[in-house]
C-alpha positions as CSV (number, residue, x, y, z in Angstrom):
1,M,4.8,10.2,-7.5
2,M,4.6,7.3,-9.8
3,E,6.8,5.3,-7.5
4,L,4.3,5.8,-4.6
5,L,1.3,5.0,-6.8
6,L,2.9,1.8,-8.0
7,A,3.8,0.8,-4.4
8,A,0.2,1.4,-3.3
9,F,-1.1,-0.7,-6.2
10,L,1.3,-3.5,-5.5
11,V,0.3,-3.6,-1.8
12,G,-3.3,-4.0,-2.8
13,F,-2.5,-6.5,-5.5
14,L,-0.2,-8.7,-3.5
15,G,-2.3,-8.5,-0.4
16,S,-5.6,-9.1,-2.2
17,M,-5.1,-12.8,-1.6
18,H,-5.5,-12.0,2.0
19,C,-8.7,-10.1,1.1
20,V,-9.9,-13.3,-0.5
21,G,-9.7,-14.9,2.9
22,M,-11.0,-12.0,4.9
23,C,-13.7,-10.6,2.6
24,G,-14.1,-13.4,0.0
25,G,-17.2,-14.7,1.8
26,L,-19.0,-11.4,1.1
27,V,-18.1,-11.6,-2.6
28,T,-19.0,-15.2,-2.8
29,T,-22.4,-14.6,-1.1
30,L,-23.2,-11.9,-3.6
31,S,-21.9,-13.8,-6.6
32,M,-23.3,-17.2,-5.8
33,S,-26.8,-15.9,-5.0
34,R,-27.6,-16.1,-8.7
35,S,-27.3,-18.8,-11.3
36,K,-24.8,-16.6,-13.2
37,I,-22.4,-14.0,-11.9
38,W,-24.0,-10.5,-12.1
39,W,-21.0,-8.5,-13.2
40,T,-22.8,-5.2,-12.9
41,G,-23.6,-5.7,-9.3
42,L,-20.1,-7.2,-8.6
43,M,-18.4,-4.1,-10.1
44,A,-20.7,-1.8,-8.2
45,Y,-19.6,-3.6,-5.0
46,Q,-15.9,-3.1,-6.0
47,A,-16.6,0.6,-6.8
48,G,-18.1,1.0,-3.3
49,R,-15.0,-0.5,-1.7
50,I,-12.6,1.7,-3.7
51,A,-14.7,4.8,-3.0
52,T,-14.3,4.2,0.7
53,Y,-10.6,3.6,0.4
54,T,-10.1,6.8,-1.7
55,L,-12.1,8.9,0.8
56,L,-10.1,7.5,3.7
57,G,-6.9,8.3,1.8
58,F,-8.1,11.8,1.2
59,L,-8.9,12.3,4.9
60,V,-5.6,10.9,6.3
61,S,-3.4,12.7,3.8
62,M,-5.2,15.9,4.7
63,L,-4.3,15.2,8.3
64,G,-0.8,14.6,7.2
65,V,-0.6,17.9,5.4
66,M,-1.8,19.7,8.5
67,L,0.8,17.9,10.6
68,L,3.5,19.0,8.2
69,Q,3.2,22.4,9.9
70,V,4.5,20.9,13.1
71,A,8.2,20.6,13.3
72,W,8.4,17.1,14.7
73,F,6.3,15.6,11.9
74,A,9.3,15.1,9.7
75,D,10.2,12.2,11.9
76,G,6.5,11.3,12.0
77,Q,6.5,10.8,8.3
78,R,9.4,8.4,8.6
79,F,7.6,6.5,11.4
80,L,4.5,6.1,9.2
81,T,6.6,4.7,6.4
82,L,8.2,2.3,8.8
83,L,4.8,1.3,10.2
84,A,3.5,0.6,6.7
85,G,6.5,-1.6,6.0
86,M,6.0,-3.5,9.2
87,L,2.3,-4.0,8.5
88,M,3.1,-5.4,5.0
89,I,5.6,-7.9,6.5
90,I,3.1,-9.0,9.2
91,F,0.4,-9.5,6.6
92,G,2.7,-11.3,4.4
93,L,3.5,-13.7,7.2
94,T,-0.2,-14.1,7.9
95,L,-1.0,-14.6,4.2
96,A,1.5,-17.5,4.1
97,G,0.1,-19.0,7.3
98,W,3.4,-18.4,9.2
99,L,1.6,-16.1,11.7
100,P,-1.9,-16.3,13.2
101,D,-4.5,-13.9,11.9
102,F,-5.2,-11.5,14.7
103,M,-8.0,-9.6,13.0
104,A,-10.2,-12.5,12.0
105,R,-12.3,-12.4,15.1
106,M,-12.5,-8.6,15.1
107,L,-13.6,-8.7,11.5
108,S,-16.4,-11.1,12.3
109,A,-17.6,-9.1,15.3
110,L,-17.6,-5.8,13.4
111,S,-19.4,-7.4,10.4
112,Q,-22.2,-8.4,12.7
113,W,-22.3,-5.0,14.4
114,L,-22.5,-3.2,11.0
115,G,-25.2,-5.6,9.9
116,L,-23.3,-6.6,6.7
117,M,-25.2,-9.9,6.5
118,R,-28.5,-8.1,6.4
119,W,-27.2,-5.8,3.7
120,L,-25.9,-8.9,1.8
121,Q,-29.3,-10.6,2.0
122,R,-31.0,-7.5,0.6
123,A,-28.4,-6.9,-2.1
124,A,-28.4,-10.6,-3.2
125,S,-32.1,-10.3,-4.0
126,S,-31.9,-6.8,-5.4
127,R,-31.7,-5.9,-9.1
128,M,-30.3,-2.5,-8.3
129,P,-26.5,-2.0,-8.4
130,M,-26.8,0.7,-5.7
131,S,-27.5,-2.0,-3.1
132,W,-24.2,-3.8,-4.0
133,F,-22.5,-0.5,-4.0
134,M,-23.6,0.2,-0.4
135,V,-22.3,-3.2,0.7
136,G,-18.9,-2.2,-0.8
137,L,-18.9,1.1,1.0
138,L,-19.4,-0.7,4.3
139,N,-16.9,-3.4,3.4
140,G,-14.3,-0.7,3.0
141,L,-14.7,0.2,6.7
142,L,-13.8,-3.3,7.9
143,P,-10.6,-3.5,10.0
144,C,-7.7,-4.6,7.8
145,G,-4.0,-4.2,8.5
146,L,-3.3,-4.1,4.8
147,V,-5.6,-1.1,4.4
148,Y,-3.9,0.5,7.4
149,A,-0.5,0.0,5.6
150,G,-1.9,1.9,2.6
151,L,-3.3,4.6,4.7
152,A,0.0,5.1,6.5
153,L,1.8,5.5,3.2
154,S,-0.9,8.0,2.1
155,M,-0.6,10.0,5.3
156,A,3.2,10.1,4.9
157,S,2.9,11.4,1.3
158,G,2.4,15.0,2.4
159,D,-0.1,15.7,-0.5
160,V,-3.9,15.4,-0.3
161,L,-4.5,14.5,-3.9
162,L,-1.6,12.1,-4.0
163,G,-2.8,10.4,-0.8
164,A,-6.2,9.9,-2.2
165,A,-4.8,8.7,-5.5
166,M,-2.6,6.2,-3.6
167,M,-5.6,4.6,-1.9
168,L,-7.4,4.6,-5.3
169,A,-4.5,2.7,-6.7
170,F,-4.5,0.4,-3.7
171,G,-8.2,-0.4,-4.2
172,L,-7.7,-1.0,-7.9
173,G,-4.9,-3.5,-7.0
174,T,-7.4,-5.6,-5.0
175,V,-10.0,-5.8,-7.8
176,P,-8.5,-8.7,-9.8
177,A,-8.4,-11.1,-6.9
178,M,-11.7,-10.0,-5.4
179,S,-13.5,-10.3,-8.8
180,V,-12.3,-13.9,-9.4
181,V,-13.0,-15.2,-5.9
182,P,-15.9,-17.4,-7.0
183,V,-13.9,-18.9,-9.9
184,V,-10.9,-19.5,-7.7
185,L,-13.0,-21.2,-5.0
186,R,-14.6,-23.5,-7.6
187,S,-11.6,-24.4,-9.7
188,A,-8.3,-24.1,-7.8
189,S,-7.2,-27.0,-5.6
190,P,-6.2,-26.3,-2.0
191,K,-2.6,-27.2,-2.9
192,L,-2.5,-24.7,-5.7
193,R,-4.1,-22.0,-3.6
194,G,-1.5,-22.6,-0.9
195,R,1.3,-22.1,-3.4
196,L,-0.2,-18.9,-4.8
197,L,-0.7,-17.5,-1.3
198,K,3.0,-18.2,-0.4
199,V,4.3,-16.6,-3.6
200,A,2.2,-13.5,-3.0
201,A,3.2,-13.5,0.7
202,I,6.9,-13.6,-0.1
203,L,6.5,-10.7,-2.6
204,L,4.5,-8.7,-0.1
205,I,7.2,-9.3,2.6
206,M,9.9,-8.1,0.1
207,L,7.9,-5.0,-0.6
208,G,7.5,-4.4,3.1
209,V,11.3,-4.8,3.6
210,L,11.9,-2.3,0.8
211,T,9.4,0.1,2.5
212,L,11.3,-0.3,5.8
213,L,14.6,0.5,4.1
214,R,13.0,3.6,2.4
215,G,12.0,5.0,5.8
216,S,15.0,3.9,7.8
217,D,17.8,6.1,9.1
218,W,20.3,4.1,7.0
219,M,18.6,5.1,3.7
220,H,18.6,8.7,4.8
221,V,22.2,8.6,5.7
222,L,23.1,7.1,2.3
223,H,20.9,9.7,0.6
224,G,22.7,12.5,2.5
225,A,26.1,11.0,1.7
226,D,25.2,10.9,-2.0
227,H,24.3,14.6,-1.8
228,A,27.5,15.5,0.1
229,G,29.6,13.6,-2.4
230,H,27.9,15.3,-5.3
231,G,28.4,18.7,-3.7
232,Q,32.1,18.0,-3.3
233,D,32.4,17.0,-6.9
234,M,30.7,20.2,-7.9
235,M,33.1,22.3,-5.8
236,Q,36.1,20.6,-7.2
237,H,34.8,21.0,-10.7
238,D,34.2,24.8,-10.2
239,M,37.5,25.4,-8.4
240,P,40.2,26.7,-10.9
241,Q,43.1,24.4,-11.3
242,H,46.5,26.1,-11.1
243,T,49.4,24.1,-12.5
244,M,53.1,24.8,-12.4
245,P,54.9,25.0,-15.8
246,S,56.9,21.9,-16.5
247,D,60.2,23.7,-17.1
248,M,60.1,25.6,-13.8
249,N,62.3,24.2,-11.0
250,M,62.7,25.0,-7.4
251,L,65.8,27.1,-8.1
252,D,63.8,29.5,-10.1
253,M,61.5,30.1,-7.2
254,E,64.4,31.2,-4.9
255,M,64.6,34.8,-3.9
256,P,67.6,36.8,-5.3
């Protein structure tokens, strides 16, 4: 359980640099609308995002539990794990700039359709944290392959509460980067940002590879072999050992 929660947190944390590029404009608009950063509103915005992620995790993991009643979903769980690993690798490549960002245009179009800019304008001038919270709720619905990777892991967990907790951990992992976006944009040089993105991308790709291995047939074969070897050791340990006395020879065993 802790392994899955840690994996979900790391996916959010390492991929949050991508969130800076995708959603950083929203955070910057909210934060830069005042002379000083209004941390209460900014944290309300983060809470809204995390609430949406947690609810989505609850829903998809509930679907996963229902599918567990179907015989073929054992392979479906493996497929979801492989899908999550592939999405991590793709977004790692995108984060490093080694692969085009296929969702940027979709994100822009959906933001306009949801009216996020109108919400932003209202929230920026509002003194009520609830306005910023609502922006975060909508932001959590924006298309993001990294979120889909977390949801795939949650659905494969086979437990409703664990699936929701995994997306909660995922959301918490994105908070550090999303909270310091204004500071990063003001102080970090393009060269430094590029290096940080590549380091985070490489780590995210490595995590994706580990996730692929975890869901691959090779890992299942190794796991089965370990269990088989352990079973043989137990059988040999439990089997009584009969030894021949040292002074007995073959002549003593001859029939009269």
